[in-house]
C-alpha positions in Angstrom: 108.4 57.5 123.6 106.8 58.5 126.9 103.5 57.8 128.2 102.6 61.4 128.7 99.9 60.4 130.8 101.9 58.8 133.7 102.2 60.3 137.1 105.9 60.3 136.7 105.5 62.3 133.5 103.0 64.6 134.9 105.1 65.4 137.8 108.4 66.1 135.4 106.0 68.3 133.2 104.8 70.2 136.2 108.4 71.3 137.2 109.1 72.4 133.6 105.9 74.5 133.8 106.9 76.1 137.0 110.5 77.1 135.5 109.3 78.1 132.3 106.6 80.4 133.6 109.0 81.9 135.9 111.4 82.5 133.4 108.6 84.4 131.2 107.6 86.2 134.8 111.1 87.7 134.7 111.3 88.4 131.2 108.0 90.6 131.5 108.8 91.9 134.4 112.3 93.1 132.9 110.3 94.5 129.9 107.8 96.3 132.2 110.4 97.9 134.1 112.2 99.3 131.6 109.1 100.9 129.9 107.8 102.7 133.0 109.2 105.8 131.6 106.6 105.9 129.3 103.7 105.7 131.9 105.6 108.6 133.8 105.2 110.8 130.7 101.8 110.8 131.2 101.6 110.7 134.9 103.6 114.1 134.8 101.4 115.5 131.7 104.7 115.7 129.8 102.5 114.0 127.3 98.4 114.1 126.4 96.8 110.9 127.0 94.7 109.8 124.4 92.0 107.2 124.0 93.8 104.5 122.2 96.4 104.2 125.2 93.5 102.4 126.9 93.8 99.6 125.4 97.6 99.5 125.8 97.7 99.9 129.7 94.7 97.4 130.0 96.8 95.0 127.9 99.9 95.6 129.6 98.7 95.6 133.3 96.2 92.8 132.5 99.2 90.6 131.4 101.2 91.5 134.8 98.5 90.5 137.1 97.9 87.2 135.1 101.8 86.8 135.6 101.7 87.2 139.3 98.5 85.0 139.9 100.4 82.3 138.0 103.6 82.8 140.3 101.2 82.4 143.2 99.6 79.7 142.1 102.9 77.9 141.5 104.7 78.9 144.8 102.0 78.8 147.3 102.4 76.5 150.2 99.2 77.1 151.7 95.7 76.0 150.4 93.8 78.3 148.2 90.8 78.6 146.0 92.7 77.2 142.7 89.6 77.5 140.5 89.2 81.0 140.9 92.8 81.9 140.8 93.3 80.2 137.5 89.9 81.2 136.1 91.3 84.8 136.7 94.8 84.0 135.3 93.0 82.7 132.0 90.6 85.7 131.4 93.4 88.0 132.0 96.2 86.4 129.7 93.6 85.6 126.8 92.2 89.4 127.3 96.4 90.4 126.8 96.3 88.7 123.8 92.8 90.2 122.4 94.0 93.9 123.4 97.5 93.5 121.8 95.1 92.7 118.6 93.1 95.7 118.9 96.5 97.6 119.6 97.5 96.6 116.0 94.3 97.5 114.8 93.7 101.1 115.9 97.1 101.8 113.9 95.6 100.1 110.8 92.9 102.5 111.1 95.1 105.3 111.1 97.0 104.0 108.4 93.4 104.0 106.5 92.9 107.4 107.2 89.9 106.4 109.4 87.9 104.6 106.3 84.7 103.9 107.5 84.3 100.8 106.0 87.9 99.3 107.5 86.8 100.7 110.8 83.4 98.7 110.8 85.4 95.4 109.5 88.1 95.4 112.1 85.7 96.0 115.2 83.4 93.1 113.5 86.9 90.9 113.8 87.5 92.4 117.4 84.1 91.2 118.6 84.8 87.6 117.1 87.7 87.5 118.7 86.4 88.7 122.1 83.4 86.2 121.8 85.8 83.5 122.1 88.1 85.1 124.8 85.0 85.6 127.1 83.7 82.0 126.5 84.3 81.4 130.2 86.1 79.1 132.2 87.9 76.8 130.0 89.8 74.3 132.3 89.6 72.7 135.9 91.9 73.0 138.7 92.0 71.4 142.2 94.1 71.6 145.2 96.4 68.6 146.3 98.1 68.6 149.4 102.0 68.3 149.3 101.4 69.5 145.7 99.6 72.5 145.0 97.2 73.5 142.1 96.6 70.7 139.5 94.9 71.2 136.1 92.6 68.5 135.7 91.1 69.1 132.3 91.2 71.8 129.6 88.7 72.8 126.7 90.8 72.6 124.2 88.3 73.3 121.2 87.9 76.7 122.6 91.7 77.3 123.5 92.8 76.4 120.3 89.9 78.6 118.5 91.0 81.5 120.1 94.7 81.1 119.5 93.7 80.0 115.5 91.4 83.4 115.6 94.5 85.2 116.9 96.8 84.1 114.1 94.1 85.0 111.6 93.3 88.4 113.0 97.2 89.5 113.0 97.1 88.3 109.5 94.4 90.3 108.1 95.7 93.3 110.1 99.0 92.5 108.7 97.8 92.2 105.2 95.9 95.6 105.2 98.7 97.6 106.4 101.2 96.4 103.9 98.6 96.9 101.3 97.9 100.5 102.1 101.2 101.4 102.7 102.3 99.7 99.5 99.6 101.5 97.5 100.8 105.1 98.8 104.0 104.5 98.4 103.0 103.6 94.2 101.4 107.0 94.1 104.0 109.1 96.3 107.7 108.4 95.9 109.6 108.5 98.9 107.0 107.8 101.4 108.1 104.6 102.3 111.6 106.0 103.2 110.1 108.4 105.9 110.1 107.0 109.6 106.9 106.9 110.4 105.8 104.5 107.6 108.8 102.5 108.3 107.6 101.9 111.8 104.1 101.2 111.0 105.4 98.6 108.1 108.5 97.0 110.1 107.1 96.7 113.6 103.6 95.4 112.0 106.0 93.0 110.4 107.9 91.8 113.3 104.6 91.6 116.0 103.0 89.2 113.2 105.8 86.9 113.1 106.4 86.8 116.5 102.7 86.8 117.6 102.1 84.1 114.8 105.0 81.8 115.7 103.9 82.0 119.3 100.3 81.2 118.8 101.0 78.5 116.2 103.0 76.5 118.7 100.5 76.9 121.2 97.7 76.1 119.1 99.8 72.6 117.7 100.4 71.4 121.0 96.6 72.2 122.4 95.4 70.2 119.1 97.6 67.5 120.1 96.7 67.3 123.6 99.5 65.2 124.9 98.2 65.6 128.5 96.3 68.5 130.5 99.8 70.0 131.3 101.5 70.3 127.6 98.6 71.3 125.9 98.6 74.8 127.7 102.2 75.2 128.6 102.9 77.6 125.7 99.7 79.6 126.1 101.6 81.8 128.6 104.6 82.4 126.0 102.1 83.5 123.5 100.7 86.0 125.5 103.9 87.4 126.7 105.3 87.6 123.2 102.1 89.1 121.7 102.0 91.8 124.5 105.6 93.0 124.7 105.8 93.4 121.0 102.2 95.0 120.6 103.1 97.4 123.5 106.6 98.2 121.8 104.7 99.1 118.9 102.3 101.5 120.5 105.3 103.1 122.2 107.1 103.8 119.1 104.4 105.5 117.5 102.9 107.5 120.5 106.3 109.5 119.8 104.6 111.2 116.9 102.0 113.6 118.7 99.9 114.1 115.4 98.4 110.1 114.7 98.3 111.3 111.1 101.2 110.5 108.5 103.1 113.9 108.8 106.8 114.1 109.2 108.0 114.9 106.0 105.3 116.8 104.3 104.9 118.8 107.8 107.9 121.0 106.7 107.8 124.0 104.6 110.9 125.1 103.3 111.5 128.4 102.5 114.8 130.1 101.1 116.3 133.2 102.6 119.5 134.5 104.1 119.3 132.2 107.2 117.4 129.7 105.1 114.5 129.7 107.9 111.8 127.0 108.1 108.1 126.7 109.4 109.6 123.7 111.6 110.2 126.3 114.0 106.2 126.9 114.1 105.8 123.2 113.9 108.4 122.5 117.0 106.0 124.6 119.5 103.1 122.9 118.8 104.4 119.3 118.6 107.9 119.3 120.3 108.0 115.5 120.2 107.6 115.5 116.4 110.6 118.0 116.0 113.3 115.7 115.1 111.4 113.7 112.2 110.6 117.0 111.1 114.2 118.4 111.3 115.4 115.4 109.2 112.8 116.5 106.6 114.2 119.9 106.8 117.9 118.7 106.2 117.0 116.5 103.2 115.2 119.3 101.5 117.8 121.3 102.4 120.2 119.0 100.5 118.0 118.6 97.5 118.0 122.3 96.9 121.7 122.6 97.3 122.3 119.8 94.8 120.1 121.3 92.6 
């Protein structure tokens, strides 16, 4: 078994950390670039901006800034204030994890029809999460000539508590989503077959699984505390995974102009010579929801014809 705290081992792990972080930076830049059309829809006023999207944009660009800061700290050959740079990247990266959880919490509030007890419960969880995120500086970094920025100390207790809280938060949000959707399905047959219900449920489940595994891995290495590098090596992957998947959830659900669950029940079919539908009126008010409305119209036509 290697001596994890030996200078040779630390040097080798610094190289691994640098290459791993650059790979994640490239992955996130690619994800950011291919989804720029979503931002452009709001800039060009094709979509109406809604306040919950503040958390989406904040998390997305805070992580981008954090990744740029980490890349600078790893690649610079000129002496810089490493402590200030790492403090910023740590706060920005942890904030992106917290904002990812907020994004899913907002969807949970919508699923529960803005129930005040659910909103109050989730707000308390969010405040508790951010009380850990904003604890302050949890590591010490110095500049070493011919080496660059070197991590000398990390507060593993606070970092581990933050990631454990993130996992528990994600679990609670998933459970609330699953319970409500299954309850609705039991009362209204066929609801789970609607597109928006599937997206909320499946995307929430995928988000939890990916975020849970990433946060679990980061937490395990922080608790083991092999050395100052290995204890934080999986923090960046956890932040990147959470932000990417949560952002995709927001983008997919934002395709529906109306935040309520509406697709199949938004179309009232009227039988006539040319089989007209009130979807025509609905399309003029909610053009982005037309595809799902038309799908509901088509299924309704088939049921009527079969009968």
